[in-house]
C-alpha positions in Angstrom: 151.5 145.6 61.4 152.1 141.8 61.3 155.4 140.4 59.9 155.6 137.0 58.4 158.5 134.7 59.4 159.3 131.0 58.9 159.5 128.5 61.8 163.3 128.3 61.0 163.7 132.1 61.5 161.7 131.8 64.8 164.1 129.1 66.1 167.2 131.0 65.0 166.1 134.4 66.3 163.9 133.4 69.3 165.3 135.9 71.9 165.2 138.8 69.5 161.6 137.9 68.3 160.4 137.6 71.9 161.8 141.0 72.6 160.0 142.5 69.6 156.7 140.8 70.6 157.1 142.3 74.1 157.5 145.7 72.3 154.2 145.3 70.5 155.1 143.7 67.2 153.1 140.8 65.8 154.3 137.8 63.8 152.7 135.2 61.6 154.8 132.0 61.6 154.9 129.8 58.6 155.5 126.1 58.9 156.1 124.3 55.6 155.2 127.5 53.7 151.7 127.8 55.3 150.6 130.0 58.2 150.6 128.0 61.4 150.2 130.4 64.2 150.6 134.0 65.4 152.8 135.6 68.0 151.4 138.7 69.6 151.8 140.5 72.9 149.8 139.4 75.9 146.4 141.1 76.1 146.5 142.1 72.4 143.2 140.3 71.7 144.3 137.3 69.7 140.8 136.5 68.4 140.1 139.9 66.9 137.9 139.5 63.9 138.2 135.7 64.0 135.3 133.2 64.5 135.5 130.9 67.5 137.5 127.7 66.9 134.4 125.7 67.3 133.2 127.2 64.0 136.4 126.6 62.1 136.1 123.6 59.7 139.9 122.9 59.8 140.0 122.9 63.6 137.1 120.4 63.7 138.3 118.2 60.8 139.5 114.7 61.4 142.7 113.5 59.8 142.2 112.9 56.1 145.3 110.9 55.3 148.5 111.6 53.6 149.5 112.7 50.1 149.7 109.0 49.2 145.9 108.5 49.8 145.1 109.0 46.2 143.0 112.1 46.8 143.7 115.5 45.2 143.9 118.7 47.2 140.5 119.5 45.7 139.1 116.3 47.1 140.4 117.2 50.5 138.9 120.7 50.3 135.5 119.1 49.4 135.7 116.8 52.4 136.6 119.7 54.6 134.3 122.4 53.3 131.5 120.5 51.5 130.2 121.3 48.1 132.5 123.1 45.7 131.6 126.7 45.0 
């Protein structure tokens, strides 16, 4: 089972979380309320069920600007993913 924690919780409880990961627990870390990365034990197969990064549109995407660029989140999604469904 994967637990979700914030980046703040990770900073505050790092030694305890490291120990729990060593014991086999997995964590998804949120940064600014969005999933940013996962912590999992060495050899646990971090890419299980995930496509290679080279196929991930967010990984390949260039910077789009900031929230002051006049585009909506829908506009950003269209730039990243192409036509809207």
